[in-house]
BAFI-3210 file (N, C-alpha, C; in Angstrom, 3 decimals, decimal comma, padded with zeros to 6 digits):
// residues 106
n [1|2|3|4|5|6|7|8|9|10|11|12|13|14|15|16|17|18|19|20|21|22|23|24|25|26|27|28|29|30|31|32|33|34|35|36|37|38|39|40|41|42|43|44|45|46|47|48|49|50|51|52|53|54|55|56|57|58|59|60|61|62|63|64|65|66|67|68|69|70|71|72|73|74|75|76|77|78|79|80|81|82|83|84|85|86|87|88|89|90|91|92|93|94|95|96|97|98|99|100|101|102|103|104|105|106]
n.u [015,861|014,159|013,548|014,115|013,118|014,532|013,959|016,033|016,663|017,494|016,275|017,433|017,159|017,401|017,769|017,826|018,992|017,380|017,458|015,411|013,747|015,329|015,005|013,499|014,929|017,434|018,256|018,501|020,648|022,697|023,122|023,880|021,984|021,128|020,004|018,617|019,176|018,975|019,422|018,762|019,210|017,227|015,416|012,981|012,844|013,456|013,051|014,541|014,649|012,560|010,308|008,486|006,076|005,311|002,072|000,760|001,732|001,012|-001,235|-000,229|001,417|001,789|-000,259|000,912|002,048|001,148|003,496|005,155|003,529|003,506|006,227|006,579|005,430|007,458|008,716|009,256|006,878|004,990|003,041|000,085|001,173|003,495|006,089|008,125|011,062|012,418|010,512|009,372|009,404|011,344|009,914|009,351|007,154|007,273|008,708|009,883|008,987|008,582|010,049|010,244|012,676|012,485|013,141|014,032|015,722|018,055]
n.v [008,798|005,897|002,902|-000,531|-003,711|-006,772|-010,204|-012,722|-015,949|-017,702|-016,680|-014,443|-011,077|-008,137|-004,761|-002,110|000,940|002,575|003,915|006,321|005,806|003,776|000,225|-002,300|-004,628|-003,674|-002,360|-004,531|-005,887|-003,976|-004,119|-006,681|-008,750|-011,981|-014,426|-012,842|-012,828|-011,877|-012,479|-011,566|-008,908|-007,071|-006,935|-008,133|-010,747|-013,102|-015,015|-014,617|-012,703|-012,901|-012,413|-012,415|-010,176|-008,513|-008,806|-006,477|-004,487|-004,858|-003,499|-000,987|-001,055|-000,786|-002,702|-005,827|-005,948|-007,476|-008,575|-008,966|-010,770|-012,944|-013,626|-014,291|-016,783|-018,526|-018,896|-020,962|-021,963|-019,776|-017,274|-015,472|-013,034|-012,748|-011,096|-009,690|-008,284|-006,529|-005,104|-003,406|-000,225|001,863|004,093|007,031|006,540|003,877|003,371|001,178|-001,095|-004,570|-007,511|-010,956|-013,264|-016,101|-019,483|-021,245|-019,763|-019,517]
n.w [-014,190|-015,136|-013,223|-013,805|-012,915|-012,996|-012,848|-012,742|-014,371|-012,296|-010,118|-009,018|-008,146|-009,917|-009,903|-012,042|-013,593|-016,229|-019,551|-020,935|-023,960|-024,938|-025,450|-023,333|-023,671|-024,640|-022,366|-020,621|-021,844|-021,583|-018,865|-018,372|-017,905|-017,108|-019,361|-021,176|-024,352|-026,993|-029,787|-032,395|-032,187|-031,640|-033,713|-033,749|-034,667|-033,529|-030,527|-028,287|-026,377|-024,801|-022,110|-018,990|-018,112|-015,153|-013,882|-012,914|-014,468|-017,107|-018,269|-018,632|-020,757|-024,336|-026,528|-027,872|-031,258|-034,462|-035,584|-033,327|-031,884|-033,653|-033,671|-031,010|-030,962|-031,469|-029,106|-026,237|-023,710|-023,645|-022,170|-020,986|-020,142|-021,550|-023,272|-025,880|-025,069|-026,661|-027,913|-026,150|-025,282|-023,153|-020,933|-018,933|-017,370|-016,816|-014,558|-012,233|-013,453|-013,641|-014,742|-015,534|-016,379|-018,405|-017,345|-019,323|-020,881|-019,597]
ca.u [015,916|013,290|014,145|013,494|013,487|014,605|014,118|016,783|016,171|017,787|015,543|018,142|016,449|018,330|017,125|018,772|018,544|017,151|017,440|014,185|013,958|015,866|014,046|013,798|015,984|018,709|018,590|018,974|021,982|023,635|023,363|024,280|020,925|021,220|018,834|018,208|020,248|018,742|020,166|018,489|019,582|016,071|014,661|011,728|012,944|013,698|012,326|015,546|014,519|011,253|010,209|007,145|005,844|004,472|000,692|000,341|002,275|000,535|-002,149|000,517|002,182|001,030|-000,526|001,865|001,532|001,103|004,861|005,584|002,735|003,998|007,556|006,414|005,049|008,691|009,212|008,586|006,186|004,377|001,948|-000,624|002,003|004,738|006,426|009,497|011,543|012,874|009,342|008,855|010,259|011,416|009,364|009,405|006,005|007,560|009,587|009,512|008,570|009,196|009,966|010,885|013,291|012,148|014,222|014,562|016,709|019,220]
ca.v [007,566|004,856|001,645|-001,766|-004,824|-008,044|-011,417|-013,616|-017,325|-018,373|-015,985|-013,234|-009,825|-007,076|-003,471|-001,330|002,221|002,477|005,169|006,529|005,732|002,462|-000,842|-003,089|-005,545|-002,952|-002,127|-005,810|-006,155|-003,029|-004,481|-008,080|-009,572|-013,361|-014,978|-011,989|-013,075|-010,921|-012,954|-010,760|-007,516|-006,194|-006,865|-008,880|-011,885|-014,296|-014,861|-014,784|-011,626|-013,181|-012,275|-012,312|-008,883|-008,584|-008,506|-005,118|-003,565|-005,148|-002,474|000,242|-001,252|-000,910|-004,084|-006,323|-005,925|-008,785|-009,081|-009,490|-011,957|-014,031|-014,013|-014,946|-018,177|-019,309|-019,044|-021,969|-021,546|-018,453|-017,044|-014,222|-011,867|-012,820|-010,018|-009,591|-007,046|-005,602|-004,365|-002,598|000,946|002,413|005,435|007,451|005,945|002,476|003,287|000,066|-002,240|-005,833|-008,579|-012,213|-013,964|-017,521|-020,419|-021,881|-018,889|-019,432]
ca.w [-014,964|-014,586|-012,775|-014,260|-012,054|-013,703|-012,060|-013,616|-014,309|-011,017|-009,063|-008,609|-008,448|-010,302|-010,166|-012,833|-014,149|-017,670|-020,301|-021,704|-025,399|-025,266|-025,165|-022,136|-024,094|-024,652|-020,960|-020,091|-022,386|-020,960|-017,468|-018,275|-017,330|-017,580|-020,027|-022,296|-025,312|-028,080|-030,948|-033,592|-031,932|-031,483|-034,965|-033,567|-035,565|-032,724|-029,260|-027,228|-025,388|-024,203|-020,653|-018,442|-017,481|-013,962|-014,253|-012,577|-015,473|-018,466|-018,774|-018,920|-021,992|-025,580|-026,914|-028,873|-032,626|-035,120|-035,737|-032,033|-031,573|-034,498|-033,215|-029,707|-031,175|-031,495|-027,733|-025,415|-022,492|-023,777|-021,227|-021,302|-019,825|-022,313|-024,210|-026,360|-024,448|-027,705|-028,379|-025,043|-025,086|-021,803|-020,743|-017,532|-016,689|-016,498|-013,387|-011,372|-014,261|-013,234|-015,736|-015,139|-017,509|-018,309|-017,024|-020,531|-021,522|-018,711]
c.u [014,997|014,092|013,377|014,024|013,405|014,735|014,775|016,298|016,424|017,094|016,221|017,367|017,488|017,542|018,154|018,145|018,455|017,129|016,154|014,539|014,606|014,766|014,427|014,910|017,354|019,190|019,146|020,385|023,028|024,043|023,676|023,249|021,001|019,898|018,267|019,361|020,174|019,552|019,971|018,778|018,417|015,213|013,327|011,685|013,253|012,901|013,279|015,616|013,165|011,330|008,738|007,023|004,935|003,085|000,230|000,804|001,689|-000,337|-001,430|001,335|001,251|000,818|000,536|001,240|001,609|002,493|005,343|004,825|003,197|005,356|007,483|006,042|006,263|009,193|008,503|007,906|005,669|003,164|001,228|000,198|003,358|004,887|007,844|010,020|012,096|011,739|008,704|009,796|010,210|010,851|009,462|008,283|006,241|008,524|009,074|009,023|009,323|008,957|010,763|011,404|013,003|013,370|014,829|015,592|017,978|020,472]
c.v [006,516|003,618|000,497|-002,870|-006,097|-009,153|-012,425|-015,062|-018,051|-017,698|-014,730|-012,004|-008,754|-005,822|-002,584|-000,018|002,078|003,870|005,243|006,527|004,429|001,430|-001,542|-004,086|-004,869|-002,675|-003,403|-006,111|-005,242|-003,462|-005,963|-008,987|-010,966|-013,809|-014,111|-012,022|-012,104|-011,256|-012,062|-009,276|-006,557|-006,064|-007,602|-010,080|-013,184|-014,117|-014,953|-013,598|-011,724|-013,014|-012,195|-010,993|-009,091|-008,069|-007,095|-004,100|-003,754|-004,048|-001,178|000,148|-001,213|-002,391|-004,548|-006,289|-007,330|-009,392|-009,695|-010,767|-013,170|-014,544|-014,717|-016,418|-019,098|-019,627|-020,203|-021,316|-020,109|-018,386|-015,745|-012,960|-011,905|-011,614|-010,222|-008,254|-006,063|-004,717|-003,507|-001,411|001,426|003,835|005,774|006,801|004,490|002,322|002,202|-001,164|-003,491|-006,878|-009,786|-012,909|-015,455|-018,398|-021,047|-021,018|-018,769|-019,937]
c.w [-014,326|-014,180|-013,409|-013,358|-012,879|-012,668|-013,008|-013,433|-012,987|-009,833|-008,553|-009,070|-008,738|-010,634|-010,842|-013,277|-015,662|-018,291|-021,112|-023,186|-025,843|-025,026|-023,860|-022,458|-024,081|-023,232|-020,343|-020,573|-021,758|-019,560|-017,279|-017,620|-017,954|-018,186|-021,135|-023,296|-026,488|-029,331|-032,167|-033,374|-031,825|-032,723|-034,905|-034,500|-034,829|-031,432|-028,071|-026,267|-024,692|-022,688|-020,272|-017,698|-016,279|-014,318|-013,956|-013,608|-016,857|-019,049|-019,136|-020,210|-023,194|-025,863|-027,908|-030,271|-033,237|-035,283|-034,425|-031,679|-032,384|-034,046|-031,861|-029,855|-031,228|-030,086|-027,038|-024,211|-022,551|-022,856|-021,607|-021,034|-020,526|-023,221|-024,699|-025,864|-025,468|-028,197|-027,290|-024,832|-023,636|-021,831|-019,260|-016,726|-016,284|-015,325|-012,443|-012,121|-013,819|-014,309|-015,245|-016,400|-017,367|-018,060|-018,273|-021,263|-020,681|-019,386]
res [m|p|r|i|i|f|i|e|p|d|g|t|r|r|e|v|q|a|t|v|g|l|s|v|m|e|t|a|l|q|h|g|i|r|g|i|v|a|t|c|g|g|a|c|a|c|s|t|c|h|a|y|v|d|g|t|w|l|a|r|l|d|e|p|d|e|l|e|l|g|t|l|q|q|a|p|d|v|r|p|n|s|r|l|t|c|q|v|p|v|t|a|e|l|d|g|l|t|v|r|v|p|a|h|q|a]
***
Protein backbone atom coordinates (compact mmCIF):
# COMPACT_ATOMS: atom_id res chain seq x y z
CA UNK A 1 0.00 0.00 0.00
CA UNK A 2 1.38 3.41 -0.91
CA UNK A 3 1.95 6.00 1.79
CA UNK A 4 0.61 9.52 1.56
CA UNK A 5 1.99 12.23 3.78
CA UNK A 6 -0.43 14.98 4.73
CA UNK A 7 0.72 18.19 6.38
CA UNK A 8 -2.34 19.45 8.22
CA UNK A 9 -3.10 23.18 8.56
CA UNK A 10 -1.43 23.37 11.99
CA UNK A 11 1.75 21.77 10.62
CA UNK A 12 1.07 18.26 11.97
CA UNK A 13 2.62 15.64 9.68
CA UNK A 14 0.44 12.55 9.17
CA UNK A 15 1.72 9.58 7.18
CA UNK A 16 -1.08 7.20 6.23
CA UNK A 17 -1.53 4.05 4.17
CA UNK A 18 -3.62 4.53 1.04
CA UNK A 19 -5.56 2.10 -1.09
CA UNK A 20 -4.73 2.04 -4.80
CA UNK A 21 -7.75 3.13 -6.80
CA UNK A 22 -9.15 5.53 -4.23
CA UNK A 23 -8.53 9.24 -4.49
CA UNK A 24 -6.22 11.22 -2.24
CA UNK A 25 -9.38 12.90 -0.90
CA UNK A 26 -10.98 9.58 0.02
CA UNK A 27 -7.76 8.59 1.75
CA UNK A 28 -7.78 11.84 3.72
CA UNK A 29 -11.37 11.29 4.81
CA UNK A 30 -10.68 7.70 5.87
CA UNK A 31 -7.86 8.90 8.11
CA UNK A 32 -9.54 12.02 9.50
CA UNK A 33 -7.12 14.50 7.97
CA UNK A 34 -8.02 17.96 9.27
CA UNK A 35 -8.93 20.47 6.59
CA UNK A 36 -10.03 18.05 3.87
CA UNK A 37 -13.79 18.58 4.06
CA UNK A 38 -14.93 17.28 0.66
CA UNK A 39 -18.36 18.89 0.77
CA UNK A 40 -19.30 17.60 -2.70
CA UNK A 41 -18.08 14.07 -1.97
CA UNK A 42 -15.59 14.01 -4.81
CA UNK A 43 -17.76 15.37 -7.63
CA UNK A 44 -15.27 18.16 -8.42
CA UNK A 45 -18.01 20.70 -7.66
CA UNK A 46 -16.43 22.50 -4.71
CA UNK A 47 -12.91 23.25 -3.61
CA UNK A 48 -13.01 21.93 -0.04
CA UNK A 49 -10.48 19.19 -0.79
CA UNK A 50 -7.92 21.69 -2.10
CA UNK A 51 -4.30 20.95 -1.18
CA UNK A 52 -0.80 21.87 -2.24
CA UNK A 53 1.19 19.04 -3.79
CA UNK A 54 4.88 18.98 -2.94
CA UNK A 55 6.74 20.23 -6.00
CA UNK A 56 8.79 17.06 -6.40
CA UNK A 57 5.56 15.14 -7.07
CA UNK A 58 3.84 17.44 -9.58
CA UNK A 59 5.45 15.87 -12.65
CA UNK A 60 4.23 12.43 -11.58
CA UNK A 61 0.58 13.47 -11.57
CA UNK A 62 -1.68 13.80 -14.59
CA UNK A 63 -2.36 17.40 -15.51
CA UNK A 64 -5.61 18.82 -14.08
CA UNK A 65 -8.45 18.83 -16.58
CA UNK A 66 -10.66 21.83 -17.40
CA UNK A 67 -13.29 20.86 -14.80
CA UNK A 68 -10.70 20.73 -12.03
CA UNK A 69 -9.10 23.99 -13.14
CA UNK A 70 -12.49 25.70 -13.17
CA UNK A 71 -13.40 24.38 -9.74
CA UNK A 72 -10.02 25.39 -8.33
CA UNK A 73 -10.92 28.99 -9.16
CA UNK A 74 -13.36 28.82 -6.21
CA UNK A 75 -10.52 28.13 -3.77
CA UNK A 76 -8.68 30.92 -1.99
CA UNK A 77 -4.89 31.14 -2.30
CA UNK A 78 -4.51 28.95 -5.39
CA UNK A 79 -0.88 28.29 -6.25
CA UNK A 80 0.88 26.53 -9.15
CA UNK A 81 0.97 23.32 -7.07
CA UNK A 82 -2.72 23.45 -6.10
CA UNK A 83 -4.82 20.38 -6.79
CA UNK A 84 -8.22 19.08 -5.81
CA UNK A 85 -7.42 15.86 -3.99
CA UNK A 86 -10.63 14.28 -5.29
CA UNK A 87 -9.06 14.38 -8.75
CA UNK A 88 -5.80 12.66 -7.80
CA UNK A 89 -6.12 8.86 -7.90
CA UNK A 90 -3.85 6.86 -5.63
CA UNK A 91 -1.42 4.66 -7.56
CA UNK A 92 1.47 2.53 -6.36
CA UNK A 93 3.83 5.04 -7.98
CA UNK A 94 2.64 7.74 -5.58
CA UNK A 95 4.19 6.07 -2.54
CA UNK A 96 5.44 8.97 -0.42
CA UNK A 97 3.26 11.66 -2.03
CA UNK A 98 3.26 14.73 0.18
CA UNK A 99 0.39 17.22 0.23
CA UNK A 100 -0.14 20.26 2.43
CA UNK A 101 -3.66 21.25 3.48
CA UNK A 102 -4.18 25.03 3.30
CA UNK A 103 -4.68 26.94 6.54
CA UNK A 104 -7.96 28.44 5.28
CA UNK A 105 -9.54 24.97 5.39
CA UNK A 106 -8.69 24.42 9.06
